[in-house]
BALOBA-1460 file (C-alpha; in Angstrom, 3 decimals):
// residues 332
<rec num="1" residu="x" x="-81.452" y="160.669" z="119.040"/>
<rec num="2" residu="x" x="-83.853" y="161.882" z="122.194"/>
<rec num="3" residu="x" x="-82.781" y="161.510" z="125.684"/>
<rec num="4" residu="x" x="-84.144" y="160.113" z="128.289"/>
<rec num="5" residu="x" x="-84.552" y="160.130" z="132.209"/>
<rec num="6" residu="x" x="-84.728" y="156.767" z="133.411"/>
<rec num="7" residu="x" x="-84.236" y="154.385" z="136.983"/>
<rec num="8" residu="x" x="-85.098" y="151.074" z="135.275"/>
<rec num="9" residu="x" x="-82.255" y="149.837" z="132.878"/>
<rec num="10" residu="x" x="-81.197" y="146.552" z="132.760"/>
<rec num="11" residu="x" x="-78.130" y="144.191" z="132.785"/>
<rec num="12" residu="x" x="-78.860" y="143.097" z="129.657"/>
<rec num="13" residu="x" x="-79.818" y="146.468" z="127.624"/>
<rec num="14" residu="x" x="-76.331" y="147.723" z="128.747"/>
<rec num="15" residu="x" x="-74.476" y="144.995" z="127.598"/>
<rec num="16" residu="x" x="-75.854" y="145.805" z="124.081"/>
<rec num="17" residu="x" x="-75.188" y="149.660" z="124.470"/>
<rec num="18" residu="x" x="-72.038" y="148.587" z="125.116"/>
<rec num="19" residu="x" x="-71.326" y="145.994" z="122.127"/>
<rec num="20" residu="x" x="-72.852" y="148.700" z="119.394"/>
<rec num="21" residu="x" x="-70.382" y="149.538" z="116.462"/>
<rec num="22" residu="x" x="-67.824" y="152.199" z="117.775"/>
<rec num="23" residu="x" x="-68.850" y="154.903" z="115.369"/>
<rec num="24" residu="x" x="-72.625" y="154.453" z="116.216"/>
<rec num="25" residu="x" x="-72.024" y="154.216" z="120.130"/>
<rec num="26" residu="x" x="-69.669" y="157.344" z="120.008"/>
<rec num="27" residu="x" x="-72.309" y="159.116" z="117.724"/>
<rec num="28" residu="x" x="-75.704" y="158.465" z="119.945"/>
<rec num="29" residu="x" x="-73.745" y="159.415" z="122.985"/>
<rec num="30" residu="x" x="-72.393" y="162.689" z="121.540"/>
<rec num="31" residu="x" x="-76.122" y="163.416" z="120.306"/>
<rec num="32" residu="x" x="-77.715" y="163.286" z="124.125"/>
<rec num="33" residu="x" x="-74.422" y="164.905" z="125.346"/>
<rec num="34" residu="x" x="-75.192" y="168.114" z="123.191"/>
<rec num="35" residu="x" x="-78.871" y="167.745" z="124.131"/>
<rec num="36" residu="x" x="-77.765" y="168.395" z="127.745"/>
<rec num="37" residu="x" x="-74.602" y="170.549" z="127.564"/>
<rec num="38" residu="x" x="-72.099" y="172.150" z="125.403"/>
<rec num="39" residu="x" x="-70.017" y="170.198" z="123.513"/>
<rec num="40" residu="x" x="-67.502" y="172.175" z="124.240"/>
<rec num="41" residu="x" x="-66.867" y="172.964" z="127.893"/>
<rec num="42" residu="x" x="-65.475" y="171.030" z="130.379"/>
<rec num="43" residu="x" x="-66.050" y="171.290" z="133.976"/>
<rec num="44" residu="x" x="-62.887" y="171.511" z="136.232"/>
<rec num="45" residu="x" x="-62.066" y="170.320" z="139.779"/>
<rec num="46" residu="x" x="-59.285" y="169.813" z="141.970"/>
<rec num="47" residu="x" x="-58.879" y="167.226" z="144.216"/>
<rec num="48" residu="x" x="-56.993" y="167.214" z="147.283"/>
<rec num="49" residu="x" x="-55.287" y="164.491" z="149.496"/>
<rec num="50" residu="x" x="-56.497" y="166.267" z="153.629"/>
<rec num="51" residu="x" x="-55.457" y="163.194" z="155.106"/>
<rec num="52" residu="x" x="-53.499" y="160.149" z="153.417"/>
<rec num="53" residu="x" x="-52.636" y="156.540" z="154.190"/>
<rec num="54" residu="x" x="-53.777" y="154.244" z="156.742"/>
<rec num="55" residu="x" x="-56.785" y="153.487" z="156.191"/>
<rec num="56" residu="x" x="-58.336" y="150.010" z="157.641"/>
<rec num="57" residu="x" x="-60.337" y="148.830" z="154.304"/>
<rec num="58" residu="x" x="-58.715" y="146.523" z="152.002"/>
<rec num="59" residu="x" x="-59.621" y="147.592" z="148.655"/>
<rec num="60" residu="x" x="-56.833" y="145.574" z="146.057"/>
<rec num="61" residu="x" x="-56.384" y="149.302" z="144.232"/>
<rec num="62" residu="x" x="-55.537" y="151.590" z="146.789"/>
<rec num="63" residu="x" x="-52.163" y="153.048" z="147.733"/>
<rec num="64" residu="x" x="-53.936" y="154.066" z="151.327"/>
<rec num="65" residu="x" x="-54.719" y="150.964" z="152.719"/>
<rec num="66" residu="x" x="-52.226" y="149.689" z="155.518"/>
<rec num="67" residu="x" x="-53.060" y="146.297" z="154.548"/>
<rec num="68" residu="x" x="-51.491" y="147.081" z="151.721"/>
<rec num="69" residu="x" x="-47.175" y="147.296" z="150.564"/>
<rec num="70" residu="x" x="-48.114" y="150.429" z="148.761"/>
<rec num="71" residu="x" x="-44.871" y="153.189" z="149.792"/>
<rec num="72" residu="x" x="-46.840" y="155.659" z="150.771"/>
<rec num="73" residu="x" x="-46.182" y="156.879" z="154.240"/>
<rec num="74" residu="x" x="-49.693" y="158.112" z="156.636"/>
<rec num="75" residu="x" x="-49.780" y="161.699" z="157.181"/>
<rec num="76" residu="x" x="-52.601" y="163.330" z="159.849"/>
<rec num="77" residu="x" x="-55.658" y="166.076" z="158.464"/>
<rec num="78" residu="x" x="-53.654" y="168.724" z="157.199"/>
<rec num="79" residu="x" x="-54.059" y="172.278" z="158.899"/>
<rec num="80" residu="x" x="-57.348" y="174.216" z="157.749"/>
<rec num="81" residu="x" x="-54.068" y="177.468" z="156.310"/>
<rec num="82" residu="x" x="-52.311" y="174.754" z="153.996"/>
<rec num="83" residu="x" x="-56.007" y="173.737" z="152.290"/>
<rec num="84" residu="x" x="-56.243" y="177.249" z="151.558"/>
<rec num="85" residu="x" x="-53.427" y="177.607" z="149.871"/>
<rec num="86" residu="x" x="-54.432" y="174.766" z="148.385"/>
<rec num="87" residu="x" x="-58.314" y="176.115" z="147.313"/>
<rec num="88" residu="x" x="-56.292" y="179.453" z="146.142"/>
<rec num="89" residu="x" x="-53.788" y="178.172" z="144.081"/>
<rec num="90" residu="x" x="-56.805" y="175.123" z="142.173"/>
<rec num="91" residu="x" x="-59.170" y="178.331" z="141.925"/>
<rec num="92" residu="x" x="-56.005" y="180.664" z="140.069"/>
<rec num="93" residu="x" x="-55.798" y="178.105" z="137.947"/>
<rec num="94" residu="x" x="-59.327" y="177.826" z="137.076"/>
<rec num="95" residu="x" x="-60.645" y="175.173" z="138.516"/>
<rec num="96" residu="x" x="-64.607" y="175.633" z="139.941"/>
<rec num="97" residu="x" x="-64.600" y="172.907" z="142.386"/>
<rec num="98" residu="x" x="-62.407" y="172.003" z="145.337"/>
<rec num="99" residu="x" x="-61.913" y="168.389" z="146.244"/>
<rec num="100" residu="x" x="-61.166" y="167.281" z="149.567"/>
<rec num="101" residu="x" x="-60.085" y="163.316" z="150.247"/>
<rec num="102" residu="x" x="-59.481" y="161.709" z="153.435"/>
<rec num="103" residu="x" x="-58.163" y="158.370" z="153.822"/>
<rec num="104" residu="x" x="-60.903" y="156.871" z="156.088"/>
<rec num="105" residu="x" x="-63.120" y="153.932" z="156.180"/>
<rec num="106" residu="x" x="-65.491" y="156.653" z="158.435"/>
<rec num="107" residu="x" x="-65.111" y="160.837" z="159.617"/>
<rec num="108" residu="x" x="-64.337" y="160.552" z="163.414"/>
<rec num="109" residu="x" x="-67.453" y="163.660" z="164.383"/>
<rec num="110" residu="x" x="-64.330" y="165.376" z="165.617"/>
<rec num="111" residu="x" x="-62.982" y="165.040" z="162.403"/>
<rec num="112" residu="x" x="-66.031" y="165.809" z="160.378"/>
<rec num="113" residu="x" x="-65.897" y="169.038" z="162.406"/>
<rec num="114" residu="x" x="-62.346" y="170.632" z="161.169"/>
<rec num="115" residu="x" x="-63.538" y="169.342" z="158.194"/>
<rec num="116" residu="x" x="-66.579" y="171.369" z="158.328"/>
<rec num="117" residu="x" x="-64.481" y="173.839" z="158.717"/>
<rec num="118" residu="x" x="-62.499" y="173.631" z="155.932"/>
<rec num="119" residu="x" x="-66.041" y="173.859" z="153.181"/>
<rec num="120" residu="x" x="-67.089" y="176.944" z="155.038"/>
<rec num="121" residu="x" x="-63.460" y="178.383" z="154.420"/>
<rec num="122" residu="x" x="-62.757" y="177.066" z="150.919"/>
<rec num="123" residu="x" x="-67.109" y="178.169" z="150.032"/>
<rec num="124" residu="x" x="-66.199" y="181.678" z="151.571"/>
<rec num="125" residu="x" x="-63.626" y="181.572" z="148.416"/>
<rec num="126" residu="x" x="-66.189" y="181.147" z="146.465"/>
<rec num="127" residu="x" x="-65.535" y="177.983" z="144.902"/>
<rec num="128" residu="x" x="-68.091" y="174.594" z="144.629"/>
<rec num="129" residu="x" x="-67.036" y="171.801" z="147.070"/>
<rec num="130" residu="x" x="-66.621" y="168.217" z="147.559"/>
<rec num="131" residu="x" x="-65.674" y="165.766" z="149.989"/>
<rec num="132" residu="x" x="-64.569" y="161.835" z="150.236"/>
<rec num="133" residu="x" x="-64.658" y="160.637" z="153.863"/>
<rec num="134" residu="x" x="-65.006" y="157.471" z="153.643"/>
<rec num="135" residu="x" x="-68.735" y="156.325" z="155.101"/>
<rec num="136" residu="x" x="-71.309" y="158.454" z="156.918"/>
<rec num="137" residu="x" x="-74.211" y="158.432" z="159.137"/>
<rec num="138" residu="x" x="-77.378" y="160.742" z="158.220"/>
<rec num="139" residu="x" x="-75.899" y="162.645" z="160.632"/>
<rec num="140" residu="x" x="-72.658" y="163.261" z="159.211"/>
<rec num="141" residu="x" x="-73.788" y="164.249" z="155.980"/>
<rec num="142" residu="x" x="-76.008" y="166.741" z="157.134"/>
<rec num="143" residu="x" x="-73.642" y="167.983" z="159.179"/>
<rec num="144" residu="x" x="-71.380" y="168.829" z="156.282"/>
<rec num="145" residu="x" x="-74.694" y="169.785" z="154.073"/>
<rec num="146" residu="x" x="-74.919" y="172.783" z="156.864"/>
<rec num="147" residu="x" x="-71.722" y="173.427" z="156.614"/>
<rec num="148" residu="x" x="-72.682" y="174.246" z="153.076"/>
<rec num="149" residu="x" x="-71.011" y="171.211" z="151.571"/>
<rec num="150" residu="x" x="-72.423" y="171.182" z="147.530"/>
<rec num="151" residu="x" x="-70.535" y="167.495" z="147.162"/>
<rec num="152" residu="x" x="-70.285" y="164.232" z="148.499"/>
<rec num="153" residu="x" x="-67.896" y="161.734" z="147.002"/>
<rec num="154" residu="x" x="-68.472" y="157.631" z="147.030"/>
<rec num="155" residu="x" x="-68.113" y="155.678" z="144.148"/>
<rec num="156" residu="x" x="-69.697" y="151.698" z="144.278"/>
<rec num="157" residu="x" x="-66.129" y="151.504" z="142.527"/>
<rec num="158" residu="x" x="-67.751" y="148.597" z="140.326"/>
<rec num="159" residu="x" x="-70.339" y="146.099" z="139.990"/>
<rec num="160" residu="x" x="-72.541" y="143.701" z="142.869"/>
<rec num="161" residu="x" x="-71.260" y="140.499" z="141.481"/>
<rec num="162" residu="x" x="-67.010" y="141.814" z="141.472"/>
<rec num="163" residu="x" x="-66.957" y="143.358" z="144.140"/>
<rec num="164" residu="x" x="-65.867" y="141.344" z="146.563"/>
<rec num="165" residu="x" x="-63.242" y="140.340" z="144.275"/>
<rec num="166" residu="x" x="-61.823" y="143.731" z="145.736"/>
<rec num="167" residu="x" x="-62.719" y="144.837" z="148.812"/>
<rec num="168" residu="x" x="-64.597" y="143.162" z="152.253"/>
<rec num="169" residu="x" x="-63.943" y="145.736" z="154.904"/>
<rec num="170" residu="x" x="-67.448" y="147.106" z="153.373"/>
<rec num="171" residu="x" x="-70.312" y="145.977" z="151.469"/>
<rec num="172" residu="x" x="-71.876" y="147.305" z="148.528"/>
<rec num="173" residu="x" x="-74.827" y="147.930" z="150.688"/>
<rec num="174" residu="x" x="-73.073" y="150.403" z="153.292"/>
<rec num="175" residu="x" x="-72.072" y="152.500" z="149.724"/>
<rec num="176" residu="x" x="-75.387" y="152.305" z="148.962"/>
<rec num="177" residu="x" x="-76.670" y="153.473" z="152.532"/>
<rec num="178" residu="x" x="-74.294" y="156.287" z="151.992"/>
<rec num="179" residu="x" x="-75.790" y="157.588" z="149.386"/>
<rec num="180" residu="x" x="-79.264" y="157.525" z="150.511"/>
<rec num="181" residu="x" x="-77.953" y="159.462" z="153.618"/>
<rec num="182" residu="x" x="-76.290" y="162.017" z="150.963"/>
<rec num="183" residu="x" x="-79.347" y="162.437" z="149.231"/>
<rec num="184" residu="x" x="-81.575" y="162.835" z="151.232"/>
<rec num="185" residu="x" x="-79.416" y="165.441" z="153.372"/>
<rec num="186" residu="x" x="-79.775" y="167.561" z="150.499"/>
<rec num="187" residu="x" x="-76.060" y="167.252" z="148.720"/>
<rec num="188" residu="x" x="-75.453" y="166.869" z="145.395"/>
<rec num="189" residu="x" x="-74.055" y="163.035" z="144.921"/>
<rec num="190" residu="x" x="-70.380" y="162.191" z="143.015"/>
<rec num="191" residu="x" x="-70.106" y="158.245" z="142.515"/>
<rec num="192" residu="x" x="-69.406" y="156.060" z="139.409"/>
<rec num="193" residu="x" x="-66.460" y="153.427" z="139.631"/>
<rec num="194" residu="x" x="-63.034" y="152.224" z="138.391"/>
<rec num="195" residu="x" x="-62.054" y="150.131" z="135.616"/>
<rec num="196" residu="x" x="-59.615" y="147.964" z="134.631"/>
<rec num="197" residu="x" x="-59.970" y="145.416" z="137.660"/>
<rec num="198" residu="x" x="-59.852" y="142.289" z="135.983"/>
<rec num="199" residu="x" x="-63.865" y="143.290" z="135.510"/>
<rec num="200" residu="x" x="-65.932" y="141.596" z="132.886"/>
<rec num="201" residu="x" x="-67.655" y="143.955" z="130.383"/>
<rec num="202" residu="x" x="-71.512" y="142.286" z="132.414"/>
<rec num="203" residu="x" x="-69.326" y="143.679" z="135.108"/>
<rec num="204" residu="x" x="-69.330" y="147.012" z="133.882"/>
<rec num="205" residu="x" x="-73.100" y="147.167" z="131.930"/>
<rec num="206" residu="x" x="-73.731" y="146.684" z="136.302"/>
<rec num="207" residu="x" x="-71.895" y="148.787" z="137.775"/>
<rec num="208" residu="x" x="-73.671" y="151.590" z="135.486"/>
<rec num="209" residu="x" x="-77.138" y="149.953" z="136.213"/>
<rec num="210" residu="x" x="-76.602" y="150.483" z="139.688"/>
<rec num="211" residu="x" x="-75.982" y="154.278" z="139.435"/>
<rec num="212" residu="x" x="-78.864" y="154.990" z="136.908"/>
<rec num="213" residu="x" x="-81.018" y="153.347" z="138.905"/>
<rec num="214" residu="x" x="-80.671" y="155.359" z="142.296"/>
<rec num="215" residu="x" x="-83.691" y="157.368" z="142.837"/>
<rec num="216" residu="x" x="-81.702" y="160.129" z="141.180"/>
<rec num="217" residu="x" x="-78.742" y="160.503" z="138.854"/>
<rec num="218" residu="x" x="-75.535" y="161.188" z="140.404"/>
<rec num="219" residu="x" x="-74.932" y="165.069" z="139.002"/>
<rec num="220" residu="x" x="-71.298" y="163.964" z="138.785"/>
<rec num="221" residu="x" x="-69.815" y="160.356" z="137.710"/>
<rec num="222" residu="x" x="-66.560" y="159.715" z="137.664"/>
<rec num="223" residu="x" x="-64.725" y="156.879" z="135.110"/>
<rec num="224" residu="x" x="-61.463" y="156.122" z="136.925"/>
<rec num="225" residu="x" x="-58.790" y="153.688" z="134.956"/>
<rec num="226" residu="x" x="-57.047" y="151.569" z="137.330"/>
<rec num="227" residu="x" x="-53.971" y="152.902" z="138.258"/>
<rec num="228" residu="x" x="-51.502" y="149.847" z="139.154"/>
<rec num="229" residu="x" x="-49.427" y="151.034" z="141.987"/>
<rec num="230" residu="x" x="-46.900" y="147.805" z="142.630"/>
<rec num="231" residu="x" x="-47.529" y="146.323" z="146.830"/>
<rec num="232" residu="x" x="-51.591" y="146.330" z="145.633"/>
<rec num="233" residu="x" x="-53.012" y="143.377" z="145.494"/>
<rec num="234" residu="x" x="-54.401" y="144.928" z="141.886"/>
<rec num="235" residu="x" x="-50.767" y="145.470" z="140.625"/>
<rec num="236" residu="x" x="-50.182" y="143.257" z="137.188"/>
<rec num="237" residu="x" x="-53.640" y="142.459" z="137.063"/>
<rec num="238" residu="x" x="-54.269" y="142.595" z="133.119"/>
<rec num="239" residu="x" x="-54.682" y="146.146" z="131.293"/>
<rec num="240" residu="x" x="-58.259" y="147.407" z="129.839"/>
<rec num="241" residu="x" x="-58.709" y="147.588" z="125.908"/>
<rec num="242" residu="x" x="-58.532" y="151.741" z="126.106"/>
<rec num="243" residu="x" x="-61.748" y="151.765" z="123.230"/>
<rec num="244" residu="x" x="-63.688" y="149.812" z="126.341"/>
<rec num="245" residu="x" x="-63.042" y="152.905" z="128.646"/>
<rec num="246" residu="x" x="-64.266" y="154.669" z="125.991"/>
<rec num="247" residu="x" x="-67.466" y="152.342" z="125.682"/>
<rec num="248" residu="x" x="-67.851" y="152.573" z="128.745"/>
<rec num="249" residu="x" x="-68.012" y="156.831" z="129.152"/>
<rec num="250" residu="x" x="-70.875" y="156.903" z="126.474"/>
<rec num="251" residu="x" x="-73.078" y="154.197" z="128.026"/>
<rec num="252" residu="x" x="-72.906" y="156.828" z="131.089"/>
<rec num="253" residu="x" x="-73.785" y="159.486" z="128.802"/>
<rec num="254" residu="x" x="-76.218" y="157.839" z="127.310"/>
<rec num="255" residu="x" x="-77.628" y="156.393" z="130.456"/>
<rec num="256" residu="x" x="-77.329" y="159.234" z="132.560"/>
<rec num="257" residu="x" x="-77.558" y="162.746" z="130.322"/>
<rec num="258" residu="x" x="-78.093" y="165.169" z="132.621"/>
<rec num="259" residu="x" x="-74.632" y="164.289" z="135.107"/>
<rec num="260" residu="x" x="-71.674" y="165.346" z="133.913"/>
<rec num="261" residu="x" x="-68.888" y="162.508" z="133.335"/>
<rec num="262" residu="x" x="-66.176" y="162.771" z="134.859"/>
<rec num="263" residu="x" x="-62.304" y="161.861" z="133.309"/>
<rec num="264" residu="x" x="-60.620" y="161.190" z="136.904"/>
<rec num="265" residu="x" x="-57.737" y="158.718" z="137.811"/>
<rec num="266" residu="x" x="-55.771" y="156.927" z="134.880"/>
<rec num="267" residu="x" x="-55.740" y="160.321" z="132.292"/>
<rec num="268" residu="x" x="-51.847" y="160.356" z="132.411"/>
<rec num="269" residu="x" x="-52.250" y="156.489" z="130.645"/>
<rec num="270" residu="x" x="-53.934" y="158.364" z="127.781"/>
<rec num="271" residu="x" x="-53.138" y="159.913" z="125.466"/>
<rec num="272" residu="x" x="-54.242" y="163.162" z="124.318"/>
<rec num="273" residu="x" x="-56.232" y="161.492" z="121.441"/>
<rec num="274" residu="x" x="-57.501" y="158.815" z="123.829"/>
<rec num="275" residu="x" x="-59.322" y="161.520" z="125.815"/>
<rec num="276" residu="x" x="-60.699" y="163.599" z="122.895"/>
<rec num="277" residu="x" x="-62.200" y="160.493" z="122.386"/>
<rec num="278" residu="x" x="-63.973" y="160.150" z="125.513"/>
<rec num="279" residu="x" x="-65.268" y="164.045" z="125.379"/>
<rec num="280" residu="x" x="-66.199" y="163.022" z="121.946"/>
<rec num="281" residu="x" x="-68.327" y="160.909" z="124.319"/>
<rec num="282" residu="x" x="-69.349" y="162.443" z="126.165"/>
<rec num="283" residu="x" x="-67.539" y="162.537" z="129.150"/>
<rec num="284" residu="x" x="-67.330" y="167.022" z="130.196"/>
<rec num="285" residu="x" x="-65.912" y="166.896" z="133.509"/>
<rec num="286" residu="x" x="-62.386" y="166.365" z="134.207"/>
<rec num="287" residu="x" x="-59.641" y="166.712" z="137.537"/>
<rec num="288" residu="x" x="-57.017" y="169.353" z="137.016"/>
<rec num="289" residu="x" x="-53.661" y="169.537" z="139.187"/>
<rec num="290" residu="x" x="-50.665" y="167.239" z="138.895"/>
<rec num="291" residu="x" x="-51.931" y="164.965" z="141.651"/>
<rec num="292" residu="x" x="-54.696" y="162.501" z="142.757"/>
<rec num="293" residu="x" x="-54.696" y="162.132" z="146.072"/>
<rec num="294" residu="x" x="-51.220" y="160.006" z="146.322"/>
<rec num="295" residu="x" x="-51.352" y="159.375" z="141.949"/>
<rec num="296" residu="x" x="-49.685" y="161.293" z="138.927"/>
<rec num="297" residu="x" x="-52.087" y="163.433" z="136.726"/>
<rec num="298" residu="x" x="-50.968" y="165.468" z="133.779"/>
<rec num="299" residu="x" x="-50.440" y="169.274" z="134.487"/>
<rec num="300" residu="x" x="-52.051" y="171.787" z="134.340"/>
<rec num="301" residu="x" x="-50.446" y="173.423" z="131.301"/>
<rec num="302" residu="x" x="-50.728" y="169.983" z="129.645"/>
<rec num="303" residu="x" x="-54.510" y="170.058" z="130.046"/>
<rec num="304" residu="x" x="-55.034" y="173.790" z="128.941"/>
<rec num="305" residu="x" x="-52.980" y="172.871" z="125.598"/>
<rec num="306" residu="x" x="-54.610" y="169.699" z="124.633"/>
<rec num="307" residu="x" x="-57.980" y="172.218" z="125.700"/>
<rec num="308" residu="x" x="-56.912" y="174.189" z="123.153"/>
<rec num="309" residu="x" x="-55.783" y="172.373" z="120.444"/>
<rec num="310" residu="x" x="-59.722" y="171.189" z="120.749"/>
<rec num="311" residu="x" x="-61.457" y="174.057" z="121.114"/>
<rec num="312" residu="x" x="-62.774" y="173.356" z="124.744"/>
<rec num="313" residu="x" x="-63.193" y="175.808" z="127.455"/>
<rec num="314" residu="x" x="-63.020" y="175.825" z="131.074"/>
<rec num="315" residu="x" x="-66.526" y="176.148" z="132.593"/>
<rec num="316" residu="x" x="-66.532" y="179.247" z="134.454"/>
<rec num="317" residu="x" x="-69.717" y="178.779" z="137.137"/>
<rec num="318" residu="x" x="-71.866" y="174.598" z="137.442"/>
<rec num="319" residu="x" x="-75.336" y="174.881" z="138.184"/>
<rec num="320" residu="x" x="-76.187" y="172.295" z="140.721"/>
<rec num="321" residu="x" x="-79.631" y="172.091" z="140.549"/>
<rec num="322" residu="x" x="-81.033" y="168.389" z="140.441"/>
<rec num="323" residu="x" x="-81.904" y="166.131" z="137.313"/>
<rec num="324" residu="x" x="-85.702" y="165.451" z="137.043"/>
<rec num="325" residu="x" x="-86.840" y="162.902" z="139.720"/>
<rec num="326" residu="x" x="-87.199" y="158.625" z="138.500"/>
<rec num="327" residu="x" x="-88.843" y="156.013" z="140.031"/>
<rec num="328" residu="x" x="-87.547" y="154.180" z="143.012"/>
<rec num="329" residu="x" x="-84.290" y="151.944" z="142.460"/>
<rec num="330" residu="x" x="-84.627" y="149.446" z="140.509"/>
<rec num="331" residu="x" x="-81.780" y="146.324" z="141.195"/>
<rec num="332" residu="x" x="-80.571" y="143.752" z="138.994"/>
């Protein structure tokens, strides 16, 4: 199976991929994965919440929303010394990319300047940098690029059709516009979604279409499994069949062959065997460390033990070249 960079996927095509016999689907995804990547290497990132809670958005999954009743204590933007201390610890444990997240709808210019200083300091340590700060203007994206930022994360979360069931304070077009600003500034794009929010398989297919039909595929595609937090609207939603999660990882690999597909939130709910299936399905990146913003993540030692059992090694450096450009975005 030869990999092909496409930007014209239809929802029906992706539903067919997701419906393949499980063994056939994983074989196809692994075959494509091996054409682009070392199948036994994993890129490792660490995520730090640099500003926690009190977000004005109403995202139904998020413990940091001021509109939800989750027990998260709001915290102000961390001082740069604390951020650098965490970055040093992440680098010592093998992370090559340091990601910083702030619970904002969009950053003020003053806060953006403070975050830009953090980016410069982490870059000086020899690490790649990633931010997720909410929506950005074109000017803000350019300022972050000038500060040396490598990646900007802004997830689409789900399909356009299901989106309104989860979020009402920010439109799907708002998210696409931020991704456009990030790309035009020359930053690498990190964008994916969350599975297990009550969406259908067709919604998952539609979300993958949105990502793969962007003018350029995201360099990094995080696939999150919903972490149900008491006090949020999605607490108690029916849990996703975890083999469906693996299917979605495989489809992402097939549709975006040159992208890093990352296992993100929800890994504490996954067995080692399930994660091994995800790696075979084409996942080749993960978040490392015991916290993801406000939710738990597997401990570093557990991840190292799993890598050893599977014969996986951590990438020492990640190339950030852009994948081949495609045709204009075709939405379905």
